[in-house]
C-alpha positions as CSV (number, residue, x, y, z in Angstrom):
1,M,-8.5,21.4,-78.4
2,R,-8.5,17.6,-78.3
3,K,-11.6,17.4,-76.4
4,S,-13.7,19.1,-78.6
5,I,-11.9,16.8,-81.4
6,S,-13.0,13.9,-80.0
7,I,-16.5,15.2,-79.3
8,L,-17.0,16.1,-83.0
9,A,-15.8,12.7,-84.0
10,A,-17.9,11.3,-82.0
11,V,-21.1,13.4,-83.1
12,A,-20.0,12.9,-86.7
13,A,-19.8,9.1,-86.2
14,L,-23.2,8.8,-84.5
15,A,-25.0,10.8,-87.4
16,A,-23.6,8.1,-89.5
17,V,-25.0,5.5,-88.1
18,A,-28.6,6.6,-87.6
19,P,-29.5,5.5,-91.2
20,A,-28.7,1.8,-90.7
21,A,-30.8,2.0,-87.1
22,H,-34.5,1.1,-88.6
23,A,-32.9,-1.9,-90.4
24,A,-31.9,-3.6,-87.2
25,H,-35.1,-2.8,-84.8
26,K,-36.1,-6.4,-85.3
27,G,-33.4,-8.4,-84.1
28,T,-32.3,-8.9,-80.3
29,P,-30.5,-5.9,-78.5
30,Y,-27.3,-7.1,-77.0
31,K,-25.0,-5.1,-74.4
32,G,-22.2,-5.6,-72.8
33,K,-18.8,-4.3,-71.3
34,A,-15.3,-4.0,-73.4
35,S,-11.9,-4.3,-71.5
36,G,-11.6,-0.9,-70.9
37,G,-14.8,-0.6,-69.2
38,E,-16.5,1.0,-72.3
39,K,-20.2,0.1,-72.9
40,V,-20.9,-1.9,-76.1
41,T,-24.2,-2.1,-77.7
42,F,-25.5,-3.9,-80.9
43,T,-28.3,-5.8,-82.5
44,L,-28.1,-9.5,-83.4
45,Y,-30.2,-10.2,-86.2
46,K,-29.8,-13.5,-88.8
47,N,-26.3,-13.7,-88.0
48,R,-25.3,-10.0,-88.1
49,L,-24.3,-7.4,-85.8
50,Y,-26.1,-3.9,-86.6
51,D,-25.3,-0.8,-85.1
52,F,-22.3,-1.9,-83.2
53,I,-21.0,1.2,-80.8
54,T,-18.2,0.9,-78.4
55,G,-14.8,2.9,-77.4
56,V,-11.2,1.6,-77.7
57,P,-8.6,2.7,-75.4
58,T,-5.9,3.8,-77.8
59,T,-2.3,5.2,-77.2
60,C,-0.8,7.6,-80.2
61,I,3.3,8.2,-79.6
62,S,5.6,10.1,-81.6
63,I,7.8,7.6,-83.5
64,Q,10.4,10.1,-84.0
65,G,10.4,10.9,-80.3
66,G,10.2,14.5,-79.2
67,G,6.3,14.7,-79.0
68,A,4.3,13.9,-76.0
69,P,2.2,10.9,-76.1
70,M,-1.7,10.9,-76.4
71,T,-3.8,8.3,-74.5
72,G,-7.9,7.9,-74.5
73,M,-10.7,6.5,-76.0
74,E,-11.1,5.6,-79.7
75,F,-14.6,5.9,-81.1
76,W,-15.2,2.7,-82.8
77,N,-19.1,1.9,-84.8
78,F,-19.9,-0.2,-87.5
79,T,-23.1,-0.6,-89.0
80,D,-23.1,-4.2,-89.9
81,I,-20.6,-6.8,-88.9
82,K,-21.1,-10.6,-89.8
83,L,-20.9,-13.1,-86.9
84,G,-18.3,-15.6,-87.0
85,L,-15.4,-14.0,-88.1
86,K,-11.8,-14.7,-86.6
87,D,-9.1,-11.9,-87.4
88,F,-11.1,-10.2,-90.1
89,K,-8.8,-7.7,-91.2
90,W,-9.8,-4.5,-93.1
91,S,-8.9,-0.5,-94.2
92,E,-10.9,2.4,-93.9
93,Q,-10.6,5.9,-94.7
94,S,-12.0,7.8,-91.4
95,K,-11.7,10.9,-89.2
96,P,-10.0,9.4,-85.9
97,S,-10.6,10.7,-82.3
98,F,-7.1,12.1,-82.2
99,F,-6.6,13.8,-85.5
100,Y,-8.8,16.4,-87.3
101,N,-8.4,15.0,-91.0
102,E,-9.0,11.7,-92.7
103,V,-6.5,8.7,-91.9
104,T,-6.4,5.1,-93.0
105,R,-7.5,3.4,-90.2
106,N,-6.3,-0.5,-90.0
107,H,-8.8,-2.7,-88.1
108,T,-8.7,-6.6,-87.1
109,L,-11.8,-7.6,-85.5
110,T,-12.8,-11.3,-84.2
111,V,-16.7,-12.2,-83.2
112,Q,-18.2,-15.2,-82.3
113,R,-20.8,-16.9,-80.0
114,A,-19.7,-17.5,-76.4
115,G,-22.4,-19.7,-75.3
116,K,-26.3,-19.1,-75.1
117,G,-27.1,-15.5,-75.3
118,R,-23.5,-14.2,-75.4
119,I,-21.2,-12.7,-77.7
120,K,-17.5,-12.1,-77.3
121,G,-14.8,-10.7,-79.4
122,K,-11.2,-8.6,-80.1
123,I,-10.9,-5.3,-81.6
124,R,-7.8,-3.8,-82.8
125,V,-7.5,-0.5,-84.6
126,Q,-4.2,1.0,-85.9
127,Y,-3.3,4.5,-87.7
128,E,-1.0,6.8,-88.3
129,F,-0.7,10.7,-88.9
130,M,1.4,13.7,-88.9
131,I,1.4,17.1,-87.1
132,P,3.1,20.1,-88.3
133,K,5.6,21.6,-86.0
134,Y,8.3,24.5,-85.8
135,P,10.1,25.2,-87.9
136,I,7.7,25.3,-90.7
137,G,8.1,21.9,-93.0
138,T,8.7,19.9,-90.1
139,F,6.3,17.1,-88.8
140,S,5.9,14.6,-85.9
141,I,4.4,11.3,-87.1
142,Y,2.6,9.7,-84.7
143,S,1.3,6.2,-84.9
144,C,-1.7,4.9,-82.8
145,L,-2.6,1.5,-81.6
146,G,-5.6,0.8,-79.7
147,E,-7.1,-2.9,-78.4
148,A,-10.0,-4.4,-76.7
149,T,-11.8,-7.2,-75.9
150,F,-15.5,-7.2,-75.3
151,S,-18.3,-9.5,-74.0
152,A,-22.2,-8.6,-74.3
153,K,-25.5,-10.8,-73.5
154,A,-28.9,-10.3,-75.2
155,K,-31.0,-7.6,-73.2
156,K,-34.0,-9.3,-71.2
157,S,-37.3,-7.9,-72.5
């Protein structure tokens, strides 16, 4: 069931990215790797990163105990990120990879140039959710944290 939820979340996120794809086709495509081995892709155009897509290794643990920990990849994408951010923080309502309803996801992002034709950065995502359990009216509260660093180079034409 967890795999199907993750796959559905990934498909929904990709569908949300599609409308902005036409805006970034003029820029320079970048490709790289994140610290967990995930692929990183985006397009740089006028000091903005468009169609940024990667995965962030994430662990969810029950903060009251009694629940099994969950680990895996949190799908992370945004259509427009300004280059030069340092510890930029924001929150959003969205469906994470590990849960079936929307939650408030808290993000911290650093993205900067790392020499000619290279961009590097750090991503941190945190959120919480509750899973109902037996007897009715009781819940397990899970707290999730994912962190990754990435580096990408301009693709050669």
